[in-house]
PDB file with SEQRES, HELIX, SHEET and CRYST1 records, atoms N, CA, C and O in Angstrom:
SEQRES   1 A   48  MET VAL GLU ASN GLY TYR PRO ASP ALA LEU THR ILE LEU          
SEQRES   2 A   48  ALA ASP ALA TYR GLU ASN GLY TYR TYR GLY PHE GLU ARG          
SEQRES   3 A   48  ASN THR GLU LYS ALA PHE GLU TYR TYR LEU LYS VAL ALA          
SEQRES   4 A   48  ASN LEU GLY GLU LEU HIS SER GLN LEU                          
HELIX    1 AA1 PRO A    7  ASN A   19  1                                  13    
HELIX    2 AA2 TYR A   21  GLY A   23  5                                   3    
HELIX    3 AA3 THR A   28  ASN A   40  1                                  13    
HELIX    4 AA4 HIS A   45  GLN A   47  5                                   3    
CRYST1    1.000    1.000    1.000  90.00  90.00  90.00 P 1           1          
ATOM      1  N   MET A   1       8.056  24.646 -38.285  1.00  0.00           N  
ATOM      2  CA  MET A   1       8.126  25.953 -38.907  1.00  0.00           C  
ATOM      3  C   MET A   1       7.919  25.867 -40.413  1.00  0.00           C  
ATOM      4  O   MET A   1       7.236  26.702 -41.006  1.00  0.00           O  
ATOM      5  N   VAL A   2       8.528  24.829 -41.034  1.00  0.00           N  
ATOM      6  CA  VAL A   2       8.339  24.649 -42.443  1.00  0.00           C  
ATOM      7  C   VAL A   2       6.880  24.406 -42.734  1.00  0.00           C  
ATOM      8  O   VAL A   2       6.344  24.958 -43.695  1.00  0.00           O  
ATOM      9  N   GLU A   3       6.210  23.576 -41.914  1.00  0.00           N  
ATOM     10  CA  GLU A   3       4.818  23.253 -42.136  1.00  0.00           C  
ATOM     11  C   GLU A   3       3.943  24.471 -42.062  1.00  0.00           C  
ATOM     12  O   GLU A   3       2.898  24.526 -42.712  1.00  0.00           O  
ATOM     13  N   ASN A   4       4.351  25.465 -41.272  1.00  0.00           N  
ATOM     14  CA  ASN A   4       3.570  26.701 -41.112  1.00  0.00           C  
ATOM     15  C   ASN A   4       3.868  27.741 -42.155  1.00  0.00           C  
ATOM     16  O   ASN A   4       3.289  28.827 -42.133  1.00  0.00           O  
ATOM     17  N   GLY A   5       4.759  27.431 -43.067  1.00  0.00           N  
ATOM     18  CA  GLY A   5       5.086  28.398 -44.157  1.00  0.00           C  
ATOM     19  C   GLY A   5       6.002  29.506 -43.652  1.00  0.00           C  
ATOM     20  O   GLY A   5       5.933  30.621 -44.170  1.00  0.00           O  
ATOM     21  N   TYR A   6       6.838  29.255 -42.685  1.00  0.00           N  
ATOM     22  CA  TYR A   6       7.779  30.270 -42.179  1.00  0.00           C  
ATOM     23  C   TYR A   6       8.883  30.466 -43.230  1.00  0.00           C  
ATOM     24  O   TYR A   6       9.655  29.546 -43.502  1.00  0.00           O  
ATOM     25  N   PRO A   7       8.952  31.678 -43.822  1.00  0.00           N  
ATOM     26  CA  PRO A   7       9.859  31.905 -44.942  1.00  0.00           C  
ATOM     27  C   PRO A   7      11.317  31.576 -44.673  1.00  0.00           C  
ATOM     28  O   PRO A   7      11.976  31.001 -45.540  1.00  0.00           O  
ATOM     29  N   ASP A   8      11.836  31.911 -43.526  1.00  0.00           N  
ATOM     30  CA  ASP A   8      13.251  31.628 -43.261  1.00  0.00           C  
ATOM     31  C   ASP A   8      13.507  30.096 -43.211  1.00  0.00           C  
ATOM     32  O   ASP A   8      14.521  29.604 -43.707  1.00  0.00           O  
ATOM     33  N   ALA A   9      12.570  29.381 -42.608  1.00  0.00           N  
ATOM     34  CA  ALA A   9      12.743  27.915 -42.538  1.00  0.00           C  
ATOM     35  C   ALA A   9      12.651  27.299 -43.944  1.00  0.00           C  
ATOM     36  O   ALA A   9      13.409  26.387 -44.274  1.00  0.00           O  
ATOM     37  N   LEU A  10      11.724  27.801 -44.766  1.00  0.00           N  
ATOM     38  CA  LEU A  10      11.627  27.290 -46.139  1.00  0.00           C  
ATOM     39  C   LEU A  10      12.873  27.591 -46.927  1.00  0.00           C  
ATOM     40  O   LEU A  10      13.319  26.760 -47.718  1.00  0.00           O  
ATOM     41  N   THR A  11      13.439  28.744 -46.732  1.00  0.00           N  
ATOM     42  CA  THR A  11      14.679  29.117 -47.447  1.00  0.00           C  
ATOM     43  C   THR A  11      15.849  28.234 -47.012  1.00  0.00           C  
ATOM     44  O   THR A  11      16.643  27.806 -47.850  1.00  0.00           O  
ATOM     45  N   ILE A  12      15.960  27.962 -45.734  1.00  0.00           N  
ATOM     46  CA  ILE A  12      17.033  27.075 -45.249  1.00  0.00           C  
ATOM     47  C   ILE A  12      16.856  25.686 -45.830  1.00  0.00           C  
ATOM     48  O   ILE A  12      17.828  25.047 -46.232  1.00  0.00           O  
ATOM     49  N   LEU A  13      15.631  25.223 -45.875  1.00  0.00           N  
ATOM     50  CA  LEU A  13      15.382  23.885 -46.453  1.00  0.00           C  
ATOM     51  C   LEU A  13      15.688  23.868 -47.953  1.00  0.00           C  
ATOM     52  O   LEU A  13      16.274  22.905 -48.448  1.00  0.00           O  
ATOM     53  N   ALA A  14      15.308  24.901 -48.669  1.00  0.00           N  
ATOM     54  CA  ALA A  14      15.645  25.000 -50.104  1.00  0.00           C  
ATOM     55  C   ALA A  14      17.155  25.017 -50.310  1.00  0.00           C  
ATOM     56  O   ALA A  14      17.670  24.327 -51.190  1.00  0.00           O  
ATOM     57  N   ASP A  15      17.872  25.806 -49.497  1.00  0.00           N  
ATOM     58  CA  ASP A  15      19.341  25.847 -49.585  1.00  0.00           C  
ATOM     59  C   ASP A  15      19.964  24.476 -49.326  1.00  0.00           C  
ATOM     60  O   ASP A  15      20.925  24.075 -49.982  1.00  0.00           O  
ATOM     61  N   ALA A  16      19.382  23.763 -48.340  1.00  0.00           N  
ATOM     62  CA  ALA A  16      19.873  22.440 -48.003  1.00  0.00           C  
ATOM     63  C   ALA A  16      19.730  21.494 -49.163  1.00  0.00           C  
ATOM     64  O   ALA A  16      20.661  20.753 -49.475  1.00  0.00           O  
ATOM     65  N   TYR A  17      18.574  21.503 -49.814  1.00  0.00           N  
ATOM     66  CA  TYR A  17      18.382  20.646 -50.978  1.00  0.00           C  
ATOM     67  C   TYR A  17      19.266  21.084 -52.156  1.00  0.00           C  
ATOM     68  O   TYR A  17      19.811  20.242 -52.869  1.00  0.00           O  
ATOM     69  N   GLU A  18      19.403  22.381 -52.353  1.00  0.00           N  
ATOM     70  CA  GLU A  18      20.207  22.857 -53.497  1.00  0.00           C  
ATOM     71  C   GLU A  18      21.666  22.483 -53.373  1.00  0.00           C  
ATOM     72  O   GLU A  18      22.315  22.117 -54.353  1.00  0.00           O  
ATOM     73  N   ASN A  19      22.176  22.579 -52.151  1.00  0.00           N  
ATOM     74  CA  ASN A  19      23.620  22.438 -51.932  1.00  0.00           C  
ATOM     75  C   ASN A  19      24.026  21.153 -51.213  1.00  0.00           C  
ATOM     76  O   ASN A  19      25.220  20.884 -51.084  1.00  0.00           O  
ATOM     77  N   GLY A  20      23.107  20.383 -50.760  1.00  0.00           N  
ATOM     78  CA  GLY A  20      23.441  19.167 -50.022  1.00  0.00           C  
ATOM     79  C   GLY A  20      23.891  19.432 -48.607  1.00  0.00           C  
ATOM     80  O   GLY A  20      24.681  18.667 -48.054  1.00  0.00           O  
ATOM     81  N   TYR A  21      23.394  20.524 -47.999  1.00  0.00           N  
ATOM     82  CA  TYR A  21      23.749  20.880 -46.630  1.00  0.00           C  
ATOM     83  C   TYR A  21      23.019  19.997 -45.620  1.00  0.00           C  
ATOM     84  O   TYR A  21      21.971  19.423 -45.919  1.00  0.00           O  
ATOM     85  N   TYR A  22      23.593  19.900 -44.420  1.00  0.00           N  
ATOM     86  CA  TYR A  22      22.917  19.259 -43.275  1.00  0.00           C  
ATOM     87  C   TYR A  22      22.532  17.809 -43.516  1.00  0.00           C  
ATOM     88  O   TYR A  22      21.596  17.297 -42.902  1.00  0.00           O  
ATOM     89  N   GLY A  23      23.263  17.144 -44.419  1.00  0.00           N  
ATOM     90  CA  GLY A  23      23.012  15.742 -44.685  1.00  0.00           C  
ATOM     91  C   GLY A  23      21.891  15.480 -45.736  1.00  0.00           C  
ATOM     92  O   GLY A  23      21.550  14.331 -46.018  1.00  0.00           O  
ATOM     93  N   PHE A  24      21.341  16.559 -46.294  1.00  0.00           N  
ATOM     94  CA  PHE A  24      20.317  16.383 -47.318  1.00  0.00           C  
ATOM     95  C   PHE A  24      21.008  15.978 -48.638  1.00  0.00           C  
ATOM     96  O   PHE A  24      22.092  16.470 -48.955  1.00  0.00           O  
ATOM     97  N   GLU A  25      20.379  15.096 -49.384  1.00  0.00           N  
ATOM     98  CA  GLU A  25      20.875  14.760 -50.688  1.00  0.00           C  
ATOM     99  C   GLU A  25      20.498  15.891 -51.641  1.00  0.00           C  
ATOM    100  O   GLU A  25      19.382  16.408 -51.604  1.00  0.00           O  
ATOM    101  N   ARG A  26      21.442  16.261 -52.487  1.00  0.00           N  
ATOM    102  CA  ARG A  26      21.166  17.369 -53.455  1.00  0.00           C  
ATOM    103  C   ARG A  26      19.978  16.993 -54.321  1.00  0.00           C  
ATOM    104  O   ARG A  26      19.902  15.898 -54.878  1.00  0.00           O  
ATOM    105  N   ASN A  27      19.046  17.946 -54.414  1.00  0.00           N  
ATOM    106  CA  ASN A  27      17.865  17.752 -55.239  1.00  0.00           C  
ATOM    107  C   ASN A  27      17.363  19.118 -55.688  1.00  0.00           C  
ATOM    108  O   ASN A  27      16.638  19.804 -54.966  1.00  0.00           O  
ATOM    109  N   THR A  28      17.765  19.492 -56.894  1.00  0.00           N  
ATOM    110  CA  THR A  28      17.430  20.835 -57.391  1.00  0.00           C  
ATOM    111  C   THR A  28      15.936  21.000 -57.607  1.00  0.00           C  
ATOM    112  O   THR A  28      15.413  22.106 -57.471  1.00  0.00           O  
ATOM    113  N   GLU A  29      15.235  19.913 -57.943  1.00  0.00           N  
ATOM    114  CA  GLU A  29      13.793  20.038 -58.135  1.00  0.00           C  
ATOM    115  C   GLU A  29      13.081  20.380 -56.843  1.00  0.00           C  
ATOM    116  O   GLU A  29      12.185  21.224 -56.826  1.00  0.00           O  
ATOM    117  N   LYS A  30      13.478  19.722 -55.753  1.00  0.00           N  
ATOM    118  CA  LYS A  30      12.875  20.046 -54.446  1.00  0.00           C  
ATOM    119  C   LYS A  30      13.300  21.441 -54.013  1.00  0.00           C  
ATOM    120  O   LYS A  30      12.493  22.187 -53.459  1.00  0.00           O  
ATOM    121  N   ALA A  31      14.555  21.803 -54.259  1.00  0.00           N  
ATOM    122  CA  ALA A  31      15.013  23.136 -53.905  1.00  0.00           C  
ATOM    123  C   ALA A  31      14.143  24.181 -54.591  1.00  0.00           C  
ATOM    124  O   ALA A  31      13.669  25.126 -53.960  1.00  0.00           O  
ATOM    125  N   PHE A  32      13.940  23.996 -55.903  1.00  0.00           N  
ATOM    126  CA  PHE A  32      13.110  24.952 -56.638  1.00  0.00           C  
ATOM    127  C   PHE A  32      11.722  25.026 -56.086  1.00  0.00           C  
ATOM    128  O   PHE A  32      11.151  26.112 -55.985  1.00  0.00           O  
ATOM    129  N   GLU A  33      11.155  23.883 -55.722  1.00  0.00           N  
ATOM    130  CA  GLU A  33       9.796  23.840 -55.145  1.00  0.00           C  
ATOM    131  C   GLU A  33       9.731  24.702 -53.885  1.00  0.00           C  
ATOM    132  O   GLU A  33       8.785  25.471 -53.716  1.00  0.00           O  
ATOM    133  N   TYR A  34      10.723  24.586 -52.999  1.00  0.00           N  
ATOM    134  CA  TYR A  34      10.731  25.356 -51.779  1.00  0.00           C  
ATOM    135  C   TYR A  34      11.026  26.824 -52.034  1.00  0.00           C  
ATOM    136  O   TYR A  34      10.404  27.679 -51.404  1.00  0.00           O  
ATOM    137  N   TYR A  35      11.934  27.149 -52.918  1.00  0.00           N  
ATOM    138  CA  TYR A  35      12.198  28.522 -53.288  1.00  0.00           C  
ATOM    139  C   TYR A  35      10.928  29.186 -53.840  1.00  0.00           C  
ATOM    140  O   TYR A  35      10.645  30.344 -53.535  1.00  0.00           O  
ATOM    141  N   LEU A  36      10.191  28.465 -54.630  1.00  0.00           N  
ATOM    142  CA  LEU A  36       8.937  28.979 -55.188  1.00  0.00           C  
ATOM    143  C   LEU A  36       7.919  29.256 -54.098  1.00  0.00           C  
ATOM    144  O   LEU A  36       7.226  30.272 -54.145  1.00  0.00           O  
ATOM    145  N   LYS A  37       7.818  28.376 -53.123  1.00  0.00           N  
ATOM    146  CA  LYS A  37       6.906  28.599 -51.985  1.00  0.00           C  
ATOM    147  C   LYS A  37       7.275  29.877 -51.275  1.00  0.00           C  
ATOM    148  O   LYS A  37       6.401  30.676 -50.939  1.00  0.00           O  
ATOM    149  N   VAL A  38       8.574  30.088 -51.038  1.00  0.00           N  
ATOM    150  CA  VAL A  38       9.022  31.309 -50.368  1.00  0.00           C  
ATOM    151  C   VAL A  38       8.706  32.518 -51.188  1.00  0.00           C  
ATOM    152  O   VAL A  38       8.222  33.520 -50.661  1.00  0.00           O  
ATOM    153  N   ALA A  39       8.973  32.447 -52.479  1.00  0.00           N  
ATOM    154  CA  ALA A  39       8.716  33.570 -53.370  1.00  0.00           C  
ATOM    155  C   ALA A  39       7.241  33.939 -53.337  1.00  0.00           C  
ATOM    156  O   ALA A  39       6.890  35.119 -53.330  1.00  0.00           O  
ATOM    157  N   ASN A  40       6.378  32.926 -53.317  1.00  0.00           N  
ATOM    158  CA  ASN A  40       4.925  33.151 -53.280  1.00  0.00           C  
ATOM    159  C   ASN A  40       4.465  33.813 -51.970  1.00  0.00           C  
ATOM    160  O   ASN A  40       3.384  34.398 -51.901  1.00  0.00           O  
ATOM    161  N   LEU A  41       5.314  33.704 -50.934  1.00  0.00           N  
ATOM    162  CA  LEU A  41       5.036  34.375 -49.671  1.00  0.00           C  
ATOM    163  C   LEU A  41       5.519  35.838 -49.674  1.00  0.00           C  
ATOM    164  O   LEU A  41       5.302  36.584 -48.719  1.00  0.00           O  
ATOM    165  N   GLY A  42       6.179  36.220 -50.777  1.00  0.00           N  
ATOM    166  CA  GLY A  42       6.636  37.617 -50.931  1.00  0.00           C  
ATOM    167  C   GLY A  42       8.043  37.879 -50.495  1.00  0.00           C  
ATOM    168  O   GLY A  42       8.463  39.035 -50.448  1.00  0.00           O  
ATOM    169  N   GLU A  43       8.807  36.827 -50.167  1.00  0.00           N  
ATOM    170  CA  GLU A  43      10.185  37.009 -49.744  1.00  0.00           C  
ATOM    171  C   GLU A  43      11.082  37.229 -50.968  1.00  0.00           C  
ATOM    172  O   GLU A  43      11.218  36.338 -51.806  1.00  0.00           O  
ATOM    173  N   LEU A  44      11.672  38.377 -51.067  1.00  0.00           N  
ATOM    174  CA  LEU A  44      12.471  38.738 -52.246  1.00  0.00           C  
ATOM    175  C   LEU A  44      13.800  37.991 -52.348  1.00  0.00           C  
ATOM    176  O   LEU A  44      14.201  37.599 -53.444  1.00  0.00           O  
ATOM    177  N   HIS A  45      14.487  37.789 -51.225  1.00  0.00           N  
ATOM    178  CA  HIS A  45      15.840  37.168 -51.299  1.00  0.00           C  
ATOM    179  C   HIS A  45      15.776  35.759 -51.857  1.00  0.00           C  
ATOM    180  O   HIS A  45      16.773  35.276 -52.395  1.00  0.00           O  
ATOM    181  N   SER A  46      14.665  35.096 -51.751  1.00  0.00           N  
ATOM    182  CA  SER A  46      14.572  33.728 -52.291  1.00  0.00           C  
ATOM    183  C   SER A  46      14.493  33.747 -53.821  1.00  0.00           C  
ATOM    184  O   SER A  46      14.654  32.711 -54.467  1.00  0.00           O  
ATOM    185  N   GLN A  47      14.254  34.889 -54.376  1.00  0.00           N  
ATOM    186  CA  GLN A  47      14.063  34.983 -55.830  1.00  0.00           C  
ATOM    187  C   GLN A  47      15.344  35.358 -56.532  1.00  0.00           C  
ATOM    188  O   GLN A  47      15.357  35.499 -57.755  1.00  0.00           O  
ATOM    189  N   LEU A  48      16.412  35.522 -55.798  1.00  0.00           N  
ATOM    190  CA  LEU A  48      17.696  35.941 -56.408  1.00  0.00           C  
ATOM    191  C   LEU A  48      18.356  34.841 -57.159  1.00  0.00           C  
ATOM    192  O   LEU A  48      19.432  35.037 -57.723  1.00  0.00           O  
TER     193      LEU A  48                                                      
END                                                                             
């Protein structure tokens, strides 16, 4: 789903990187990268 640009999956992945959820190591740079991808798809809640 992430590979296909599914906005909800990208947001979950961004949240995981931002907060260290689901065993992901915190990485704000990667989180920003995924939030930006979601924003470019037109999803408003990722831009908050």
